[in-house]
C-alpha positions in Angstrom: -26.5 -35.9 8.9 -23.6 -35.0 11.5 -20.9 -36.8 9.2 -22.1 -34.5 6.1 -21.8 -31.6 8.1 -18.7 -32.3 9.2 -16.8 -33.2 5.9 -19.0 -29.8 4.4 -17.0 -28.1 7.7 -13.8 -29.4 6.8 -13.8 -28.9 2.8 -15.1 -25.2 3.9 -11.8 -24.5 6.1 -9.3 -26.6 3.8 -10.5 -24.0 0.9 -10.0 -21.1 3.2 -7.0 -22.1 4.2 -5.7 -22.7 0.9 -7.1 -19.2 -0.4 -5.0 -17.3 2.2 -2.0 -19.1 1.1 -2.2 -18.6 -2.1 -0.4 -15.7 -3.9 0.5 -11.9 -2.6 -1.8 -10.2 -0.6 -4.4 -7.8 -2.6 -4.9 -3.8 -1.7 -7.8 -2.9 0.9 -10.3 -0.6 0.3 -9.6 3.2 1.9 -12.5 4.5 4.1 -11.4 8.3 4.4 -13.9 8.8 7.1 -12.5 6.3 9.7 -9.7 5.6 8.9 -5.8 6.6 10.7 -2.5 7.0 9.4 -0.5 3.8 10.8 2.4 6.0 11.5 1.4 9.5 12.8 -2.4 8.4 13.7 -3.8 11.3 11.7 -6.8 10.7 9.4 -5.9 9.2 6.0 -8.6 11.6 4.0 -7.1 12.0 0.9 -7.0 8.8 -1.2 -4.5 10.1 -4.0 -1.9 10.3 -1.4 -2.8 7.4 0.6 -0.8 4.5 1.0 -1.1 0.8 2.7 0.6 -1.8 3.7 -1.2 -5.8 3.7 0.4 -8.8 5.3 -1.1 -12.0 5.7 -2.8 -12.6 8.7 -2.8 -9.0 9.7 -5.3 -5.9 9.2 -4.2 -3.7 6.5 -2.0 -0.3 7.4 -2.7 2.3 6.1 -1.0 5.7 5.8 -1.7 9.6 4.8 1.5 9.7 3.2 4.0 7.5 1.5 6.6 9.6 3.7 5.2 8.5 6.5 4.8 4.7 4.6 9.0 4.6 4.0 9.3 6.0 7.6 7.2 3.0 9.0 9.3 0.1 6.2 13.0 1.8 7.2 12.2 1.1 10.4 11.4 -2.3 10.2 7.6 -3.0 11.1 6.8 -3.9 7.6 5.8 -8.3 8.7 6.8 -10.8 6.8 5.1 -11.4 3.4 3.7 -7.8 3.5 3.0 -5.8 0.6 3.2 -2.4 0.0 0.4 -0.6 -2.0 0.4 3.6 -3.2 -2.3 5.2 -4.6 -1.4 6.5 -8.4 -2.1 10.4 -7.3 -4.1 10.4 -10.3 -6.8 7.8 -10.7 -6.9 6.7 -6.7 -6.5 3.6 -8.2 -3.7 0.8 -5.6 -0.4 0.4 -7.3 2.1 -2.1 -5.4 5.1 0.7 -4.3 7.6 -1.7 -5.9 6.5 -1.2 -9.0 5.2 2.9 -9.0 6.8 6.2 -10.2 7.7 8.6 -7.3 7.9 12.4 -7.3 8.6 15.0 -5.3 6.5 18.0 -5.9 7.3 21.2 -4.2 4.2 22.6 -4.5 2.7 19.8 -3.5 0.9 19.7 0.1 0.9 16.0 1.7 0.2 15.7 5.2 3.3 15.0 6.5 5.3 17.2 4.4 7.2 14.6 2.2 5.6 16.2 -1.1 5.8 12.7 -2.6 3.1 11.4 -5.1 2.6 8.3 -6.3 2.5 7.5 -10.3 1.2 3.7 -11.5 3.3 4.6 -15.1 4.8 7.2 -17.0 1.7 8.2 -18.8 -0.5 8.4 -15.3 2.9 10.6 -14.0 2.7 13.1 -17.4 -1.2 12.9 -17.5 -1.3 14.3 -14.2 -1.2 18.6 -14.0 -0.5 18.0 -10.3 3.2 15.9 -11.3 4.4 19.2 -13.1 7.8 20.3 -12.3 8.3 17.3 -9.5 11.6 15.1 -9.5 11.7 10.9 -9.7 12.6 9.6 -6.7 14.1 6.2 -6.4 12.3 3.8 -4.2 15.7 3.3 -2.3 15.3 7.1 -1.0 11.6 6.5 0.3 12.2 2.9 1.5 15.6 2.0 2.2 17.8 -0.2 0.2 15.8 -3.4 0.2 12.4 -1.1 -1.4 9.0 -1.7 -0.1 7.8 -5.4 1.2 6.3 -6.9 -1.9 5.2 -10.1 -0.5 6.5 -13.4 -0.9 7.1 -14.9 -4.6 5.8 -19.1 -4.6 
């Protein structure tokens, strides 16, 4: 009996370790009532403007403004193997930051005044009335020359 329990425990441990190593991190669920920005410590209360970094072996770090995420990345604070995600402003769905389209819209108030919103693609941006009149912003302007962290390729 003890031998089979030990074998089961070993099998579970091996399976969990393999699961933790496979693929890039996935976005975490945002609790807009309790999360604070990892950069400015303000409440992350608007899911349409939120961002996050998820890294293996670490708790997710949420941001209330794409500008806060950009500053965090530019400062070199993202962990190795991390992946950055941003919320599609129209749908609130998480999108990998390296695949998102960013728009600066002066009429949009964001928590830290970046006026940046993100979308999964051009169709989502074009369907979002809040993006009208905005200007496309390259990844390098927000995240620096290396762009946002995109996990490790295996």
